[in-house]
C-alpha positions in Angstrom: 27.9 134.8 165.6 25.2 133.8 163.0 22.7 136.2 164.7 25.3 139.0 164.5 26.0 138.4 160.8 22.3 138.3 160.1 21.7 141.6 161.8 24.6 143.2 160.0 23.3 142.0 156.6 19.8 143.3 157.5 21.3 146.6 158.5 23.3 146.7 155.2 20.1 146.1 153.2 18.4 149.0 155.1 21.4 151.2 154.2 21.3 150.2 150.5 17.6 150.9 150.3 17.8 154.2 152.1 18.4 156.1 148.8 15.2 154.7 147.3 13.1 155.5 150.4 13.9 159.2 150.1 14.3 159.5 146.3 10.8 160.8 145.7 10.7 163.3 148.5 14.3 164.6 148.7 16.5 166.4 146.2 20.3 166.1 146.4 21.8 168.2 149.1 24.6 167.7 151.7 25.2 166.2 155.0 25.8 169.7 156.5 22.6 170.7 158.2 20.1 171.1 155.2 16.9 170.5 157.3 14.8 169.7 154.2 17.1 166.8 153.4 18.3 165.9 156.9 16.6 162.5 157.1 18.5 161.1 154.0 21.8 162.4 155.0 21.4 161.6 158.6 21.2 158.0 157.5 24.7 158.3 155.9 26.0 159.9 159.1 24.6 157.0 161.2 26.0 154.5 158.8 29.5 156.0 159.2 29.2 155.9 163.0 28.2 152.2 162.8 31.1 151.6 160.4 33.3 153.2 163.0 31.9 151.1 165.8 33.0 147.9 164.0 36.6 149.1 163.8 39.4 149.1 166.4 41.1 152.5 166.5 43.9 152.4 169.0 45.6 155.5 167.6 42.3 157.5 167.6 42.5 158.4 164.0 38.7 158.6 163.8 38.4 160.9 166.8 37.0 163.7 164.5 34.0 161.5 163.7 31.7 163.5 166.0 29.1 166.1 165.4 26.5 166.6 162.7 28.7 167.6 159.7 30.0 164.2 158.6 31.7 165.8 155.5 34.2 167.4 157.9 35.2 164.1 159.4 38.7 162.9 158.7 39.0 160.6 155.7 35.4 161.4 154.5 34.8 163.2 151.2 31.4 164.3 150.1 30.1 165.3 146.6 30.1 169.1 146.6 26.8 169.2 144.8 24.8 166.3 146.2 26.4 166.2 149.6 26.5 162.4 149.5 29.5 160.6 151.0 31.5 159.4 147.9 35.0 158.6 149.3 36.4 157.0 152.3 40.2 157.3 152.5 41.3 155.5 155.6 44.7 154.3 154.5 47.0 153.6 157.4 49.5 156.3 156.4 47.5 159.3 155.4 48.8 162.1 153.1 49.4 164.3 156.1 51.9 161.7 157.4 49.7 160.6 160.3 50.2 156.9 161.1 47.9 154.5 162.8 46.4 151.1 161.8 42.7 150.4 161.9 41.3 146.9 162.6 38.1 145.1 163.3 35.3 144.1 161.0 33.7 146.0 158.1 29.9 145.4 158.3 28.5 148.7 156.9 28.9 150.7 153.7 27.4 153.5 151.7 25.3 153.4 148.6 26.9 156.4 146.8 30.5 155.4 147.6 32.8 155.4 144.6 36.2 155.3 146.3 37.3 153.1 149.2 40.8 152.9 150.5 41.5 150.7 153.6 45.1 149.9 152.6 48.0 149.2 155.0 45.7 148.6 158.0 45.5 145.5 160.2 42.2 143.7 160.0 43.7 140.8 161.9 42.8 138.0 159.4 39.2 138.8 158.9 37.8 138.0 155.5 37.4 140.6 152.8 33.7 141.6 153.2 31.5 140.3 150.4 29.3 143.3 150.8 31.9 145.4 148.9 30.8 143.6 145.8 27.4 145.3 146.1 28.8 148.9 145.9 27.8 149.3 142.3 29.1 152.9 142.0 32.6 151.9 143.2 35.3 153.0 140.9 38.4 152.8 143.2 39.2 150.0 145.7 42.4 149.6 147.6 42.8 146.9 150.2 46.5 146.3 149.8 48.6 145.3 152.8 45.5 145.4 155.1 46.0 141.9 156.7 42.8 140.3 155.6 42.6 136.5 155.1 41.0 134.0 152.8 40.6 134.0 149.0 39.4 137.1 147.1 35.6 137.0 147.2 34.1 136.4 143.7 31.5 139.1 144.5 34.1 141.7 143.6 33.5 140.6 140.0 30.2 142.5 140.2 31.9 145.9 140.3 31.5 146.6 136.6 32.3 150.3 137.1 35.5 149.7 138.9 38.5 151.4 137.3 41.3 150.8 139.9 41.7 147.6 142.0 44.7 147.1 144.3 44.8 143.9 146.3 48.6 143.6 146.6 49.5 141.4 149.6 46.0 142.0 151.0 46.4 138.9 153.3 48.1 138.3 156.6 50.5 135.6 155.3 52.1 134.9 158.7 48.7 134.0 160.3 46.9 132.4 157.3 49.7 131.2 155.0 47.7 128.5 153.2 44.4 130.2 152.3 45.9 132.5 149.7 46.5 129.5 147.4 42.7 129.2 146.9 42.6 132.2 144.6 41.8 132.1 140.9 40.9 134.7 138.3 37.5 133.4 137.2 35.8 136.4 138.9 37.8 139.0 137.1 35.8 138.8 133.8 33.1 141.1 135.2 35.4 144.1 135.7 34.7 145.5 132.3 35.9 149.0 133.1 39.1 148.1 134.9 42.2 150.0 133.9 44.6 149.3 136.9 45.0 145.9 138.4 47.5 145.0 141.1 47.5 141.5 142.6 51.2 141.5 143.6 52.1 138.7 146.1 48.7 137.0 145.7 49.1 133.2 145.0 47.6 132.7 141.6 49.2 129.4 140.8 45.7 128.0 140.1 45.4 130.4 137.3 48.9 129.7 135.7 47.4 128.1 132.6 44.9 130.9 131.8 46.0 134.1 133.5 46.9 135.9 130.3 43.6 134.9 128.6 41.7 136.2 131.7 43.4 139.6 131.9 43.5 140.1 128.1 39.7 140.6 128.1 40.0 143.8 130.2 40.8 147.3 129.0 43.9 147.5 131.2 46.5 150.2 131.2 48.5 148.9 134.2 48.9 145.2 135.2 50.9 144.3 138.3 51.3 140.5 138.9 54.7 140.2 140.7 55.4 137.1 142.9 52.1 135.4 142.0 53.4 131.9 141.2 52.2 132.1 137.7 55.0 129.9 136.3 53.7 129.9 132.7 54.5 132.7 130.3 52.5 132.0 127.1 54.3 132.1 123.8 51.5 133.9 122.0 49.0 136.7 122.9 45.3 135.9 122.5 43.0 138.3 120.9 42.8 141.0 123.6 42.2 144.5 124.8 45.9 144.8 125.9 46.6 147.3 123.2 46.3 150.1 125.8 48.6 148.5 128.3 51.4 150.9 129.4 52.8 149.2 132.4 53.4 145.4 132.9 55.1 144.0 136.0 55.6 140.2 136.0 58.7 139.9 138.2 59.5 136.9 140.4 57.1 134.3 138.8 59.7 131.7 137.9 58.7 131.4 134.2 61.8 129.5 133.2 61.4 130.2 129.5 62.6 132.5 126.7 61.1 136.0 126.3 58.1 135.8 124.0 57.8 138.1 121.0 54.4 139.6 122.0 55.8 141.5 124.9 57.6 143.9 122.6 54.6 144.2 120.3 52.5 146.1 122.8 52.7 149.5 121.1 51.8 151.6 124.2 54.1 149.8 126.7 56.3 152.2 128.6 57.2 150.1 131.6 58.2 146.4 131.5 59.5 144.5 134.5 60.5 140.8 134.1 63.0 140.7 136.9 63.9 137.3 138.6 62.1 134.9 136.3 64.8 132.4 135.1 64.4 133.8 131.6 67.0 132.4 129.3 68.5 132.8 125.9 69.4 135.9 124.0 67.5 139.2 124.3 67.5 139.2 120.5 65.4 136.1 120.5 62.5 138.1 121.9 62.5 140.2 118.7 63.0 137.2 116.4 65.8 138.9 114.4 67.2 142.3 113.5 64.7 142.8 110.7 61.9 142.3 113.3 63.7 144.8 115.6 63.8 147.4 112.9 60.1 146.8 112.1 59.1 147.2 115.7 61.1 150.4 115.9 59.4 151.8 112.9 56.0 150.8 114.4 56.9 152.6 117.6 56.5 149.4 119.6 59.9 149.7 121.2 60.3 153.4 121.1 57.7 154.1 123.8 59.6 152.1 126.4 60.8 154.2 129.3 61.7 151.4 131.7 63.0 147.9 130.9 63.9 145.6 133.7 65.3 142.2 132.8 67.6 141.7 135.8 68.3 138.5 137.7 67.7 136.1 134.8 69.9 133.8 132.7 70.0 135.9 129.6 73.2 135.7 127.6 75.1 136.9 124.5 75.5 140.6 123.6 73.2 143.6 123.8 74.7 145.6 120.9 71.9 145.0 118.5 69.2 145.9 121.0 71.0 149.1 122.0 71.5 150.0 118.4 67.8 149.7 117.6 66.7 151.5 120.8 69.1 154.3 120.2 67.7 154.8 116.7 64.2 155.8 118.0 63.3 159.3 117.2 61.7 160.0 120.6 64.7 158.6 122.6 62.3 157.5 125.4 64.3 155.0 127.4 65.0 156.3 130.9 65.8 153.1 132.9 67.6 150.0 131.7 68.3 147.2 134.2 70.1 144.1 132.8 72.0 143.3 136.0 72.7 139.8 137.3 72.6 138.0 134.0 75.2 136.3 131.8 75.4 139.0 129.2 78.8 139.8 127.6 80.6 141.6 124.8 81.5 145.3 124.6 79.3 148.2 125.5 78.4 149.8 122.1 79.2 153.4 121.3 75.5 153.8 120.4 74.8 153.7 124.2 75.5 157.4 124.2 72.5 158.0 121.9 70.0 157.0 124.6 69.8 160.6 125.4 67.1 160.4 128.1 68.7 157.5 130.0 68.7 158.1 133.8 69.6 154.7 135.2 71.9 152.1 133.7 72.4 148.9 135.7 74.6 146.3 134.1 76.3 144.8 137.2 77.1 141.1 137.7 77.5 140.2 134.0 80.5 139.4 131.8 80.9 142.6 129.9 84.5 143.3 128.6 86.4 146.3 127.3 86.0 149.9 128.6 83.2 152.4 129.0 82.5 154.0 125.6 83.4 157.7 125.4 79.8 158.5 124.3 78.8 158.0 127.9 79.3 161.7 128.3 76.3 162.4 126.1 73.9 161.0 128.8 73.4 164.3 130.5 70.4 163.0 132.5 72.2 160.0 134.0 71.7 159.6 137.7 72.8 156.0 138.4 75.6 154.0 136.7 76.3 150.5 138.0 78.9 148.5 136.2 80.4 146.5 139.1 81.4 142.8 138.9 82.1 142.5 135.2 85.3 141.8 133.3 85.8 145.3 132.1 89.2 146.8 131.7 91.1 149.7 130.1 90.7 153.3 131.1 87.7 155.1 132.5 86.9 157.9 130.0 87.1 161.5 131.2 83.7 162.1 129.6 82.3 160.4 132.7 82.9 163.8 134.3 80.2 165.3 132.1 77.4 163.5 133.9 76.5 166.4 136.2 73.3 164.8 137.6 75.1 161.5 138.5 74.2 160.5 142.1 75.5 156.9 142.2 78.7 155.5 140.5 79.8 151.9 141.1 82.5 150.6 138.8 84.1 148.2 141.4 85.2 144.7 140.8 86.7 145.3 137.3 90.3 145.5 136.1 90.5 149.2 135.4 93.8 150.9 134.4 95.1 154.4 133.9 94.3 157.6 135.7 91.3 159.0 137.6 91.8 162.8 137.4 90.0 165.8 138.6 88.2 165.8 135.2 86.6 162.5 136.1 85.0 163.6 139.3 85.2 167.3 140.1 82.0 168.1 138.2 79.9 165.3 139.8 78.5 167.6 142.5 75.4 165.5 143.0 77.3 162.3 143.8 76.0 160.4 146.8 77.5 156.9 146.2 81.0 156.2 144.9 82.5 152.7 144.7 85.8 151.9 142.9 86.8 149.1 145.3 88.9 146.3 143.9 89.1 142.9 145.7 91.4 141.0 143.3 95.2 141.6 142.9 94.9 142.7 139.3 95.6 146.2 137.9 94.1 149.0 139.9 93.2 152.6 138.7 95.2 155.4 140.2 93.7 158.6 141.4 95.5 161.7 140.2 98.8 160.3 138.9 100.0 158.6 135.7 99.4 154.9 135.3 102.1 152.5 136.4 102.0 148.8 136.7 99.9 146.6 138.9 99.9 146.9 142.7 100.2 150.7 142.7 100.7 152.6 145.9 99.2 156.1 145.4 97.9 159.0 147.3 94.5 160.6 146.8 94.9 164.2 145.7 93.5 167.2 147.6 91.0 168.0 145.0 89.2 164.8 145.7 88.8 165.5 149.4 87.6 169.1 148.5 84.7 167.9 146.3 81.5 169.5 147.6 79.7 166.2 148.0 77.4 164.7 150.6 77.9 161.0 150.2 75.7 158.1 151.2 78.4 155.6 150.5 82.1 155.8 149.9 83.9 152.6 148.9 87.6 152.8 148.1 88.6 149.5 149.7 91.3 147.1 148.5 93.2 149.7 146.3 96.6 150.2 148.0 95.8 153.9 148.4 97.8 156.0 150.9 97.9 159.4 152.5 96.0 161.1 155.3 92.2 161.4 155.3 90.7 164.8 156.3 87.7 165.3 158.6 86.0 167.5 156.0 84.0 164.9 154.1 80.2 165.2 154.4 77.9 162.2 154.6 74.1 161.8 154.4 72.0 159.9 157.0 72.8 156.2 157.5 75.9 156.4 155.3 78.7 153.8 154.9 82.4 154.2 154.5 84.7 151.3 153.3 88.4 152.1 153.2 89.6 148.6 154.0 93.0 147.2 152.9 94.8 150.3 151.8 97.8 152.2 153.2 96.0 155.3 154.7 97.9 156.8 157.6 97.7 159.5 160.2 95.0 160.0 162.8 91.6 158.3 162.6 89.2 160.6 160.8 86.1 161.8 162.7 83.3 162.5 160.2 79.7 163.6 160.6 77.2 162.1 163.0 75.4 160.5 160.1 77.9 157.7 159.4 76.5 154.3 160.5 79.2 151.9 159.1 82.9 152.7 159.3 85.4 150.1 158.1 89.1 151.2 158.2 90.8 147.8 158.8 94.2 146.9 157.4 95.6 150.4 157.1 98.3 152.3 158.9 96.3 154.7 161.1 98.2 155.6 164.2 97.8 157.3 167.5 94.9 157.0 169.9 91.3 156.4 169.1 89.6 159.8 169.6 88.2 160.1 173.0 84.9 161.7 171.7 84.2 159.1 169.0 81.0 158.1 170.7 79.7 161.6 170.8 81.0 162.7 167.4 79.6 159.6 165.5 76.7 158.4 167.7 74.9 156.6 164.8 77.6 154.0 164.4 76.3 150.4 164.2 79.5 148.8 162.7 83.0 149.8 163.6 86.1 148.0 162.3 89.5 149.5 163.2 91.4 146.3 163.3 94.9 145.8 161.9 96.1 149.4 162.3 98.8 150.9 164.4 96.6 152.4 167.1 97.8 153.0 170.6 96.4 154.0 174.0 93.2 152.8 175.5 89.7 152.3 174.1 87.7 155.4 175.0 84.7 155.2 177.3 82.6 157.1 174.8 82.4 153.9 172.7 80.0 152.7 175.3 77.6 155.4 174.2 77.2 153.8 170.8 73.9 152.2 171.8 73.2 150.9 168.3 76.6 149.2 167.9 76.3 145.7 166.4 79.9 145.0 165.3 83.1 146.1 167.1 86.3 144.8 165.7 89.5 146.1 167.2 92.8 144.2 167.2 96.0 145.5 168.7 99.2 144.5 166.9 101.7 142.3 168.7 104.4 145.0 169.0 102.2 146.9 171.4 103.3 145.4 174.7 100.3 146.6 176.7 97.5 145.0 174.7 96.6 142.9 177.7 96.4 145.9 179.9 94.3 147.7 177.3 92.0 144.8 177.4 91.7 144.8 181.2 91.1 148.6 181.3 88.4 148.2 178.7 86.6 145.4 180.6 86.9 147.5 183.7 85.1 150.2 181.9 82.3 147.8 181.0 81.7 147.2 184.7 82.7 150.6 186.2 80.6 152.7 184.0 77.5 150.6 183.5 75.2 153.7 183.3 77.1 155.0 180.3 77.5 151.7 178.4 75.1 149.6 176.4 76.4 146.6 174.4 73.2 144.7 174.1 73.1 145.1 170.3 76.7 143.9 169.6 76.7 141.0 167.2 80.4 140.5 166.7 83.3 140.7 169.2 86.6 139.5 167.8 89.7 140.0 169.8 91.7 137.1 168.5 95.4 137.1 167.6 96.5 139.3 170.5 98.3 138.8 173.8 95.3 139.2 176.1 95.8 137.3 179.4 94.0 136.4 182.6 90.6 134.8 182.8 88.0 135.2 180.1 85.6 137.9 181.5 82.5 136.1 182.6 80.3 139.1 182.2 80.6 138.9 178.4 77.6 136.6 178.7 75.7 139.3 180.7 76.5 142.5 178.8 76.4 141.2 175.2 73.3 138.9 174.9 73.0 139.4 171.1 76.5 138.1 170.2 76.6 136.0 167.0 80.4 135.7 166.9 82.8 135.6 169.8 86.5 135.3 168.8 89.0 135.1 171.6 91.4 132.6 170.0 95.2 132.9 169.8 95.6 134.8 173.1 97.0 134.0 176.5 93.8 133.5 178.5 93.9 130.9 181.3 91.5 129.5 183.8 88.2 127.7 183.0 85.6 128.5 180.4 83.0 130.7 182.1 79.6 129.2 182.4 78.0 132.6 181.6 79.1 132.1 177.9 76.4 129.4 177.7 73.7 132.1 178.1 74.6 133.6 174.7 71.6 132.1 173.0 72.4 133.8 169.7 76.0 132.6 169.4 76.9 130.8 166.2 80.7 131.1 166.3 82.7 130.5 169.5 86.5 130.5 169.0 88.6 130.0 172.2 91.4 128.1 170.5 95.1 128.4 171.2 94.9 129.8 174.7 95.9 128.3 178.1 92.4 127.3 179.2 92.0 124.4 181.7 89.3 122.5 183.5 86.4 120.7 181.8 84.2 121.7 178.9 81.0 123.0 180.6 78.1 120.7 179.9 75.9 123.7 179.3 77.8 124.2 175.9 75.1 122.0 174.5 72.6 124.7 175.4 73.9 127.1 172.8 70.5 127.2 171.1 71.6 129.3 168.1 73.8 126.4 167.0 70.7 124.3 166.9 68.8 126.7 164.6 69.2 128.7 161.4 70.4 132.2 161.2 69.1 135.0 158.9 71.2 136.7 156.3 73.5 139.4 157.7 76.3 141.4 156.1 79.5 141.1 158.1 82.3 143.3 156.6 85.5 142.3 158.3 88.5 139.9 158.4 87.3 136.9 160.5 90.2 134.6 161.4 89.0 131.1 162.4 91.5 128.5 163.5 90.3 125.0 162.4 92.3 121.8 162.4 95.5 123.7 163.2 95.1 126.0 160.2 94.2 129.6 160.4 91.6 130.6 157.8 90.8 134.2 156.9 87.3 134.9 155.8 87.4 138.3 154.1 85.4 140.7 152.0 81.6 140.6 152.7 80.7 137.6 154.8 77.0 136.6 154.6 76.1 134.3 157.4 73.8 131.9 155.6 73.3 128.2 155.9 75.3 127.3 152.9 78.8 128.2 154.3 80.9 126.3 156.8 81.0 129.2 159.3 77.5 128.5 160.5 77.9 126.8 163.8 81.6 126.9 164.8 82.9 125.6 168.1 86.7 125.7 168.4 88.3 124.9 171.8 91.5 123.4 170.4 95.1 123.9 171.7 94.3 124.5 175.3 94.6 122.3 178.5 91.0 121.2 178.8 90.4 118.0 180.7 87.5 115.6 181.5 84.8 114.2 179.2 83.3 115.8 176.1 79.7 116.7 177.2 77.1 114.4 175.7 74.8 117.2 174.6 77.2 118.7 172.2 75.7 116.3 169.7 72.3 118.2 170.0 73.8 121.3 168.2 72.0 120.7 164.9 73.7 123.5 163.0 77.2 122.7 164.3 79.3 122.3 161.2 82.8 123.0 162.4 84.1 121.5 165.6 87.7 121.4 166.8 88.7 119.9 170.2 92.2 118.8 169.2 95.4 119.3 171.3 93.8 119.1 174.8 93.8 116.6 177.6 90.3 115.3 177.1 89.4 111.8 178.1 86.7 109.2 177.9 84.4 108.1 175.1 83.5 110.5 172.2 79.7 111.0 172.6 77.6 109.4 169.9 75.2 112.4 169.4 73.3 112.9 166.2 75.3 115.9 164.9 78.6 114.3 166.0 77.9 111.4 163.6 78.3 113.8 160.7 81.5 115.3 162.1 83.5 112.1 161.5 87.0 113.6 160.8 89.4 112.1 163.3 91.5 115.3 163.3 88.8 117.0 165.3 90.0 115.0 168.3 93.6 114.3 167.7 96.3 114.8 170.4 93.9 113.9 173.1 95.5 110.5 174.0 92.8 109.5 176.6 89.9 109.8 174.2 88.4 106.7 172.7 85.6 105.7 170.3 84.6 106.6 166.8 85.8 108.3 164.7 89.3 107.8 166.1 91.0 104.4 166.2 91.4 104.0 170.0 88.7 101.7 171.3 86.9 102.3 174.6 86.8 99.7 177.3 83.9 97.4 176.5 84.1 97.9 172.8 86.0 94.6 172.5 83.9 92.7 175.0 85.8 93.7 178.2 83.6 95.2 180.9 83.3 99.0 181.2 84.9 100.6 184.2 82.5 101.8 186.9 81.0 105.2 186.1 82.2 108.2 187.9 80.3 111.0 189.5 80.5 113.3 186.5 76.9 114.4 186.7 77.0 115.0 190.4 80.3 116.8 189.9 78.7 119.1 187.3 75.9 119.9 189.8 78.4 120.7 192.5 80.4 122.8 190.0 77.3 124.9 189.2 76.4 125.3 192.8 79.9 126.5 193.7 79.8 128.7 190.6 76.7 130.6 191.9 78.1 130.7 195.5 81.4 132.2 194.4 80.3 134.4 191.6 79.5 137.4 193.8 82.7 137.1 195.9 84.8 136.5 192.9 83.4 139.4 191.0 84.1 141.8 193.8 87.6 140.6 194.5 88.6 140.4 190.8 87.0 143.7 190.0 88.7 145.8 192.7 91.9 143.8 192.4 92.4 144.8 188.8 90.4 147.9 188.2 91.0 149.5 191.7 94.7 149.1 191.2 94.5 150.8 187.8 92.6 153.7 189.3 94.9 154.2 192.3 98.4 153.4 190.9 99.4 156.2 188.5 102.6 154.5 187.6 100.6 151.9 185.7 99.2 154.4 183.3 99.8 153.5 179.6 101.6 155.3 176.9 
């Protein structure tokens, strides 16, 4: 390895000196066959080929690097006068859209190079080459996302001509997570020409105390330091060259301070991002007082701002003074204002309408009150308006309908009143996202009719459905709206529709093939599910049709939804053939295996029906990705299938309130997902979980995170289960909810680690033969009496498993043809 490095360094010295060797005898030419200068430029061609040899190129991006004319090679740019190679643009995703990652080691370079872009490649944890620091003509360097490792080499500080430096997330954090903490900013002082610096995601915690002093010596126009662990936001600005700074990004550094005054004294600043920093206090504090605000406005310090992002902080009080001052600027520059996820309150001032160039206004997740000011109609360039999750009320002004360029409107989770008319929406022809959902039981807005009192039942007028829109998201959930829904709505790719908890009726709508999430639960849709739903909406990944009045069978075409992750369909009790529908459906799962693919389904909830018979054992074989399996409150009998133990991703298993018998399989302790964490995932449905004899409904958006009690739920209560509780249930580390009550279990309660935290006696109540903590019944031997001789439980378990494997094939064939064959042959059993 040392010999290899030495030879590479020697070769690099030869390359660097090549220009001097030919300087006296050759004039500038090109690499394209000038025989008088061929020796010099042949050297550059050879260097490029050696550079290529050090790389891995599995996608053959450098296949054009052949022949004599190196200036025609892909990614190579030559000076049109001298012919020297001056640019190497080998970014993973080129401008022509071609994608392919390069790897390997960089051991050669070029004397005249002034631009080098190796970003978004995969150099598999190799170090950033120190030799880059000797490219004295380099003006542009981009190594972002290239999967290097180790600290930034201080030799980069030698690049005194460098204007643009992007090292954002240059490292392979998954492979070398600790080495990035070795970075500092001592080397940066030599970059005397630097205008653009991006070190986003690079751990600069060592430089927290002096980072501002270090960068303030550079003539920067753009500074990007998000997620750098800086932690200290200085109260004052040292003597600096930052007067030319136009863009400053310091998001996600955890400053935990107030906003310092100097940030708004940078006269050329047009973009400021302080998102997610635990900043506290009033925004006005950053300006000292109103007099200071007025002074800053007169100096133009605020009036150049085009983007201000202060979201996800702890800022409080009102924004009226700030809006008044910003709206008084002659240039009216502000285009994007994001103050979402703070603790701001008060009314939105009428002066908001004077921000004439405003394109994006994000004020969601605050405590604003009152209504939207009428002046909102003056913002003719507005494209995004997010006011959700505030405490706003009153009527929505019709001037909203003047925002012709509006693409996203979210006013959900407020207490709106009054009327939404054609004047509000008919001119919003660019609308892609619309959300007026209301989850609470307070006053709701009507669409198209005069305002009445709370809990309004209303229809959506025809003009709304006839709007010429192509939506990415439609959210009208929780509004008590009614009427039929036409099939004429148009949706963009990967779009979502939320119409939950209303009174819509008629047939299920079939929309464009672009819809990926369709939630229609808790309505009054009737009739059969369209037989061609799988062909008409093939992009569906989430489908919730529960709590409607649907009839008939589940169409086979649902099995063609290969990306389906959530399927939530519940029949209502009044439909007497729900159990038959269930059997027909599971027959489909086996009869048409070539057409069906349920490997991606995360949620299957069929609870609260009258399904009967054995629990289908092949759930464990056809749905390996299940997170949630809810079969509670049905009429299932027989034993718990051992195949359910193969569901390694299962976090919620609810089999409560059935007629199940036999013992709890010992393999339940092998449900590995209940022994590990689960990532965040949006689950939009009504999940009914029966715990301790009480049925709890988890509604709205359910995020499966470690902080809620749904993580790790095993409910086998209210059955006829017998035998001992398996000892290895205690190994389920993330089991947080357990209910084994109302069975016929016997023997001692296992003392497993996790069971020690589940010490509520109600978990085991109405199992009279159980003993041991946490219930009061003592086991034999607890009071000094000898324990009874042990049984053959383990041997019995082994026999049970052997018999299971011996009988599985026979049982499958008999059960399959006994049910499904009869359904196929006997016409009198057809449904509806």
